[in-house]
C-alpha positions as CSV (number, residue, x, y, z in Angstrom):
1,M,126.1,-33.3,255.1
2,T,126.5,-30.3,252.7
3,E,128.1,-32.2,249.2
4,V,131.4,-30.8,249.1
5,K,132.8,-29.0,245.7
6,S,135.4,-28.8,243.7
7,A,137.9,-26.4,244.9
8,T,137.2,-24.6,240.7
9,D,133.6,-24.7,241.4
10,P,132.4,-21.8,240.1
11,A,130.3,-21.2,243.8
12,V,133.1,-21.4,246.0
13,V,133.9,-17.6,246.0
14,P,136.7,-16.3,248.2
15,F,135.5,-14.4,251.0
16,D,136.7,-10.3,250.7
17,P,138.7,-9.2,254.3
18,F,137.4,-5.8,253.0
19,E,133.6,-6.5,252.2
20,L,132.7,-6.1,256.1
21,K,135.4,-3.5,257.0
22,D,133.0,-2.4,259.5
23,V,134.0,-5.7,262.0
24,V,137.3,-3.8,263.2
25,G,135.4,-1.7,265.1
26,G,136.7,1.3,264.3
27,N,139.1,2.8,261.8
28,I,141.4,4.3,264.7
29,R,145.1,3.4,264.0
30,D,147.1,4.1,266.8
31,P,144.6,4.9,270.3
32,Y,147.7,4.4,272.2
33,P,148.8,7.8,273.1
34,R,145.1,8.2,274.6
35,L,144.9,5.1,276.5
36,H,148.3,5.8,277.8
37,E,147.1,9.5,279.2
38,L,144.4,7.5,280.5
39,C,145.9,5.4,282.4
40,R,148.0,8.5,283.6
41,E,145.5,9.7,285.5
42,S,144.1,6.6,286.8
43,P,144.2,3.3,285.6
44,V,140.0,3.3,286.9
45,H,137.5,5.5,285.3
46,T,134.1,6.3,286.0
47,G,131.7,7.4,283.5
48,P,131.6,7.3,280.1
49,I,135.4,7.9,277.9
50,D,136.1,8.7,274.7
51,M,138.7,6.9,273.4
52,G,138.8,9.1,269.6
53,E,135.3,8.6,268.3
54,G,133.0,10.4,270.5
55,A,131.6,8.8,274.5
56,D,128.5,7.0,274.0
57,E,125.2,8.4,276.2
58,P,125.2,7.6,279.8
59,D,122.2,5.8,280.7
60,P,120.8,7.9,283.7
61,S,118.8,4.1,284.4
62,R,122.1,3.0,285.0
63,P,125.5,2.4,287.5
64,P,127.7,5.1,286.0
65,P,130.1,2.2,283.4
66,V,133.5,1.9,285.0
67,T,137.1,1.3,282.6
68,V,140.0,0.0,283.9
69,F,143.6,0.6,281.6
70,G,146.0,-0.9,284.6
71,F,147.6,-3.8,283.8
72,E,147.5,-5.0,287.8
73,E,143.6,-3.8,288.1
74,V,142.8,-5.5,284.7
75,V,144.2,-9.2,286.5
76,Q,142.4,-8.5,290.0
77,V,138.9,-7.6,288.0
78,L,139.2,-10.9,285.9
79,R,140.7,-13.3,288.7
80,D,138.0,-11.7,291.0
81,N,134.2,-13.6,290.0
82,E,132.6,-13.6,292.4
83,T,132.7,-9.8,292.6
84,Y,133.4,-9.2,288.6
85,S,130.8,-11.5,286.8
86,S,130.9,-12.6,283.2
87,G,126.9,-12.7,283.1
88,V,127.1,-9.6,281.1
89,Y,128.1,-11.2,277.6
90,T,124.7,-12.2,277.9
91,D,123.4,-8.8,277.4
92,V,126.2,-8.0,274.8
93,M,126.1,-12.1,271.9
94,G,123.8,-13.3,273.8
95,M,120.6,-13.1,272.0
96,V,123.1,-14.2,268.7
97,M,125.1,-16.6,270.4
98,G,123.1,-18.8,272.5
99,R,124.1,-19.1,276.1
100,T,127.7,-19.6,276.0
101,I,130.8,-20.7,278.4
102,L,131.8,-16.8,278.1
103,E,128.8,-15.2,279.7
104,M,128.6,-18.6,282.4
105,D,130.3,-18.0,286.3
106,E,130.6,-21.1,288.3
107,P,130.0,-23.6,288.8
108,E,128.4,-23.7,285.6
109,H,130.7,-22.3,283.4
110,R,133.2,-25.3,285.4
111,M,131.6,-27.8,284.4
112,N,130.6,-26.6,280.3
113,R,134.5,-25.7,279.8
114,A,134.8,-28.9,281.3
115,L,133.1,-31.0,278.7
116,V,134.9,-29.2,275.6
117,A,138.1,-28.5,276.7
118,P,139.1,-31.8,276.0
119,S,139.0,-31.5,272.5
120,F,141.7,-28.8,273.2
121,R,144.1,-31.4,274.7
122,S,147.5,-31.2,273.7
123,K,147.2,-35.2,271.8
124,V,144.5,-33.6,269.9
125,L,146.9,-30.3,268.5
126,E,149.2,-32.3,267.4
127,R,146.8,-34.3,265.3
128,W,145.4,-31.5,264.3
129,E,149.0,-29.6,263.1
130,E,150.6,-32.5,261.1
131,D,146.8,-33.8,259.7
132,L,145.1,-30.4,259.3
133,V,147.4,-26.8,259.8
134,A,150.2,-27.7,257.5
135,L,148.2,-28.9,254.5
136,V,144.9,-26.0,254.6
137,V,148.2,-23.3,254.6
138,N,150.2,-25.6,252.0
139,E,147.6,-25.7,249.9
140,L,146.4,-21.7,250.0
141,V,150.1,-21.4,249.6
142,D,150.6,-22.9,245.9
143,S,147.7,-21.0,244.8
144,F,150.1,-17.7,244.9
145,V,153.6,-18.8,245.0
146,D,154.5,-18.7,240.8
147,S,153.3,-15.2,241.3
148,G,156.3,-13.6,243.2
149,R,153.8,-10.8,245.5
150,A,151.3,-11.6,247.0
151,D,148.5,-10.2,250.3
152,L,149.2,-11.8,252.7
153,V,146.0,-10.9,255.2
154,R,143.6,-12.0,251.7
155,E,145.6,-15.2,250.7
156,I,146.9,-16.5,254.6
157,T,145.8,-15.0,257.8
158,F,142.2,-14.2,256.6
159,N,141.9,-17.9,254.9
160,F,143.5,-20.5,256.8
161,P,141.9,-19.9,260.2
162,V,139.0,-20.8,259.1
163,Q,139.3,-23.5,256.7
164,V,141.7,-25.6,259.7
165,I,138.4,-24.9,262.0
166,A,135.7,-26.4,259.3
167,R,138.1,-29.5,259.2
168,I,138.3,-30.1,262.8
169,L,134.6,-29.7,262.6
170,G,134.5,-32.1,259.8
171,L,132.5,-29.6,257.8
172,P,132.9,-29.4,253.8
173,R,135.7,-27.4,252.5
174,S,133.8,-25.6,249.9
175,D,131.4,-24.4,252.9
176,Y,134.4,-21.7,253.9
177,P,133.6,-18.2,252.5
178,K,130.4,-18.5,253.8
179,F,132.0,-19.7,257.6
180,Q,134.1,-17.6,256.8
181,R,131.5,-14.5,256.4
182,W,128.9,-16.0,259.5
183,A,131.7,-15.7,262.0
184,L,132.1,-12.0,260.8
185,E,128.5,-11.3,261.0
186,I,128.3,-12.2,264.0
187,T,130.8,-10.8,265.9
188,S,129.8,-7.7,264.2
189,V,126.5,-7.8,265.6
190,A,127.1,-3.9,267.4
191,A,127.7,-3.1,263.9
192,N,124.6,-4.4,262.0
193,F,122.4,-6.8,264.4
194,E,119.8,-7.4,262.1
195,R,123.2,-8.7,259.8
196,G,124.3,-10.7,263.1
197,M,121.5,-12.1,263.7
198,A,120.8,-13.7,260.5
199,A,124.1,-15.2,260.8
200,S,123.3,-16.9,263.4
201,A,120.1,-18.3,262.0
202,A,122.0,-19.5,259.5
203,L,124.6,-20.6,261.6
204,G,121.7,-22.8,263.6
205,D,119.8,-24.2,260.5
206,Y,123.7,-25.2,258.9
207,F,124.3,-27.4,262.3
208,V,120.6,-28.9,262.6
209,D,121.6,-31.1,259.5
210,V,125.2,-31.7,260.5
211,M,124.4,-32.8,264.4
212,A,121.8,-35.0,263.1
213,E,123.8,-36.8,260.8
214,R,126.5,-36.8,263.8
215,R,125.0,-38.0,266.4
216,S,123.3,-41.2,263.9
217,T,127.3,-41.8,262.4
218,P,129.8,-40.2,264.5
219,G,133.1,-39.7,263.3
220,D,136.7,-38.7,264.0
221,D,136.0,-34.5,264.2
222,L,135.2,-31.9,266.8
223,I,131.3,-32.4,266.7
224,S,131.5,-35.7,267.3
225,D,133.1,-35.2,270.1
226,L,130.7,-32.6,271.4
227,V,128.5,-34.9,270.7
228,R,129.7,-37.9,272.7
229,A,131.0,-36.0,275.8
230,E,130.3,-36.9,279.1
231,V,131.2,-35.2,282.1
232,D,129.9,-36.6,286.1
233,G,127.1,-37.9,283.7
234,E,126.0,-34.9,282.5
235,R,126.7,-34.2,278.7
236,L,125.5,-31.1,276.5
237,S,122.3,-30.7,274.6
238,D,122.1,-29.8,271.1
239,E,121.3,-26.3,271.8
240,E,124.2,-25.8,274.1
241,I,126.8,-27.9,270.9
242,Y,125.9,-25.6,268.3
243,S,126.6,-22.1,270.3
244,F,129.6,-23.4,270.9
245,L,129.7,-24.0,267.8
246,R,128.2,-20.0,266.6
247,L,131.7,-19.5,270.1
248,L,134.1,-21.2,268.1
249,L,133.8,-19.7,264.3
250,P,134.2,-16.1,264.9
251,A,137.1,-16.4,268.4
252,G,138.8,-19.6,266.5
253,V,138.9,-17.4,263.1
254,E,138.9,-13.8,264.7
255,T,142.0,-14.6,267.0
256,T,144.5,-16.3,264.7
257,Y,143.7,-14.5,262.2
258,R,144.4,-11.3,263.9
259,A,147.0,-12.2,265.4
260,S,149.5,-13.4,262.9
261,G,148.2,-10.8,260.9
262,S,149.8,-8.5,263.4
263,L,152.7,-10.8,263.7
264,L,153.7,-11.6,259.8
265,F,153.2,-6.6,260.3
266,A,155.7,-6.0,263.2
267,L,158.2,-8.6,261.4
268,L,157.8,-7.1,258.0
269,H,158.3,-3.6,260.0
270,D,161.8,-4.8,262.0
271,R,164.2,-6.6,259.9
272,T,166.4,-7.8,262.4
273,Q,163.6,-9.4,264.9
274,F,162.6,-10.7,260.9
275,D,166.5,-11.6,260.3
276,A,166.8,-13.2,263.3
277,L,163.1,-15.5,264.0
278,F,164.0,-16.3,260.3
279,G,167.0,-18.0,261.5
280,D,165.5,-19.9,264.5
281,R,162.3,-20.7,264.5
282,A,162.5,-21.3,268.1
283,L,162.3,-18.4,268.6
284,F,158.9,-18.3,267.6
285,A,157.0,-18.7,271.1
286,Q,158.3,-16.0,271.9
287,A,157.3,-13.8,269.3
288,F,153.7,-14.7,270.0
289,E,153.7,-14.1,272.6
290,E,155.0,-10.2,272.4
291,V,152.6,-9.8,269.2
292,V,150.0,-10.9,271.6
293,R,151.1,-8.1,274.2
294,W,151.6,-5.7,271.7
295,E,148.5,-5.5,269.5
296,P,146.2,-8.3,271.1
297,P,143.4,-9.3,268.5
298,V,140.5,-8.4,270.9
299,T,141.0,-5.5,273.6
300,V,137.7,-5.2,275.5
301,I,136.6,-7.9,277.9
302,L,133.3,-7.2,279.4
303,R,132.6,-7.8,283.4
304,R,129.5,-6.4,285.5
305,A,130.2,-5.6,289.1
306,A,127.9,-8.9,291.2
307,R,128.1,-5.8,294.3
308,D,129.5,-3.1,295.1
309,A,133.5,-3.1,295.0
310,E,135.7,-0.7,294.8
311,L,139.1,-0.8,292.4
312,A,142.7,0.9,292.7
313,G,140.2,3.2,294.8
314,V,137.5,4.2,292.6
315,K,133.6,3.0,294.3
316,I,132.0,0.3,291.4
317,E,128.3,0.0,292.1
318,Q,127.1,-3.3,291.5
319,G,125.4,-3.8,288.2
320,A,128.2,-1.5,286.9
321,D,129.6,-2.3,283.0
322,I,132.8,-3.0,283.0
323,A,135.5,-2.4,280.5
324,L,138.8,-3.7,280.6
325,M,141.0,-2.5,278.4
326,I,143.6,-5.6,277.2
327,G,145.6,-3.5,274.8
328,A,145.9,-0.8,277.7
329,A,147.1,-3.3,280.6
330,N,149.7,-5.4,278.0
331,R,151.2,-1.7,277.7
332,D,150.5,-0.2,281.0
333,E,154.0,1.6,281.8
334,R,154.3,1.1,285.2
335,K,155.4,-3.2,284.3
336,Y,156.5,-2.9,281.1
337,K,159.6,-1.2,279.8
338,D,159.1,0.7,276.1
339,P,156.0,-0.8,276.1
340,D,154.6,0.5,272.4
341,R,157.7,-1.6,270.7
342,F,157.1,-4.7,269.8
343,D,160.5,-6.4,270.7
344,M,160.6,-10.4,270.6
345,F,163.3,-10.0,272.7
346,R,162.1,-8.8,275.7
347,D,162.6,-10.2,279.2
348,Q,159.2,-12.1,279.2
349,R,156.2,-11.0,281.0
350,Q,152.6,-11.9,282.2
351,H,150.0,-10.9,279.4
352,V,146.1,-10.5,280.3
353,G,146.0,-11.0,276.0
354,F,143.9,-14.1,275.7
355,G,142.5,-12.8,279.4
356,F,142.8,-14.6,282.5
357,G,141.4,-17.2,285.5
358,V,138.5,-19.6,284.9
359,H,138.2,-17.4,282.1
360,V,141.5,-17.1,279.9
361,C,140.6,-18.4,276.9
362,L,140.4,-21.9,275.7
363,G,141.9,-21.8,272.5
364,M,145.2,-19.9,272.6
365,H,147.6,-23.3,272.9
366,L,145.0,-23.2,269.2
367,A,145.9,-20.2,267.7
368,R,149.8,-20.8,268.3
369,M,150.6,-24.2,266.8
370,E,148.5,-22.6,264.2
371,S,150.1,-19.4,263.9
372,R,153.6,-20.9,264.0
373,V,153.0,-23.9,261.0
374,A,151.3,-20.9,259.0
375,L,154.6,-18.4,259.6
376,N,157.1,-22.0,259.4
377,T,155.2,-22.4,256.2
378,L,156.0,-18.8,254.5
379,F,159.4,-19.1,255.3
380,D,160.2,-21.9,254.1
381,R,158.1,-21.5,251.0
382,L,158.3,-18.2,250.3
383,G,162.3,-17.5,251.5
384,P,162.8,-14.4,253.0
385,F,159.7,-11.9,251.9
386,T,159.3,-8.2,252.2
387,L,156.9,-5.0,252.1
388,D,156.0,-4.8,248.3
389,P,157.6,-1.4,247.6
390,Q,155.4,-0.8,245.0
391,A,151.8,-1.1,247.2
392,E,150.3,1.3,249.8
393,A,152.0,0.7,253.0
394,P,150.2,-1.3,255.4
395,H,149.5,-0.2,258.6
396,I,146.5,-2.2,261.7
397,E,143.7,-0.2,262.7
398,G,141.0,-0.9,264.6
399,M,139.7,-0.5,268.7
400,A,137.3,-4.0,269.6
401,F,139.5,-5.7,267.1
402,R,143.0,-4.3,266.1
403,S,145.1,-6.3,262.7
404,P,146.4,-5.6,259.5
405,L,143.7,-5.5,256.6
406,S,146.6,-6.3,254.2
407,L,149.9,-7.0,254.3
408,P,151.4,-7.1,250.1
409,V,154.7,-8.4,250.0
410,V,157.2,-10.0,247.1
411,F,159.2,-12.5,247.7
412,G,162.0,-15.2,245.0
413,A,161.0,-13.5,241.2
414,G,159.2,-10.9,242.5
415,G,161.0,-9.6,245.2
């Protein structure tokens, strides 16, 4: 395996979240007024939609696209995996990730998910929490705790998820900057196709050597678990494992990085809720679910109509691509009172921030655990930190992916 370098090695250069700024999917700061407007017109729209950056030109050779804004309508699509196929992701991400569970329909999806799901069971997460996540976050805090100020995106939220995933996979910590880059370059393939494909190839080449080693000498890590996984006599091929790992890096990194950043953003802008959670950590679960409702890290899920259908009275042609606007559904005024407000004390209601149905996010429990450990560690190590009054005020931006790109704070002697 790659030689582990010291953290002080000059070749280990931290990856700057601003370097690939286009991955946030645009610079829209607040898409929600427009999303509310469209949902009030109809929870389901046919044809191109302008979200603020212009509407795409329709393809006359394809059925008109469909966009779904309403909560119940999104759930209806995600619940009916026979009418609405995940196979659309073959066109969207298949070239860059390979064939993953993201694009599989039943029963293929069920079998492949069953092979990888045991690696994310609660007992495994408990071990990772104690032996990995807390260690990673504390090491990151060590690097700035004496300074009295920090950008929590650059120092914590952007960095700890990829380090955790790399260590879960049993990979050298010194490789984390390139994993960070590869993960975001794969996710942003729509913004830069060549860059995304190059990152996919680099990841594949990297894992060839790792897989060969794990097959000959299995260890106590996720790749070794995947090599040994078996359900009803079926095992994962090397290519299936490569594809899953290509998916795991961006999925595991993006979701946690963005959700934890948005939660910190929300708390830093509402001192009452910050102080409540600081004083009672048992409130974390409801705070985290609320932020995934309020600002889901991924705001769009795609499907393709496998047959003619009708949704909220709108005809959908077979073969039509369907964009499920998760961000809009999570703020549907018909379901949530005052939906644009982050309120961790609101009555907990189901959201679709992690999807719904058979494809509900496999790593959501990992994201919850990682974010909880990170927040608790920051509270314990920094005390009641506040936004840095000398820095530019942070904001959340993006369309397909949303989160703050900076969170400048002061604490201790600097506060």
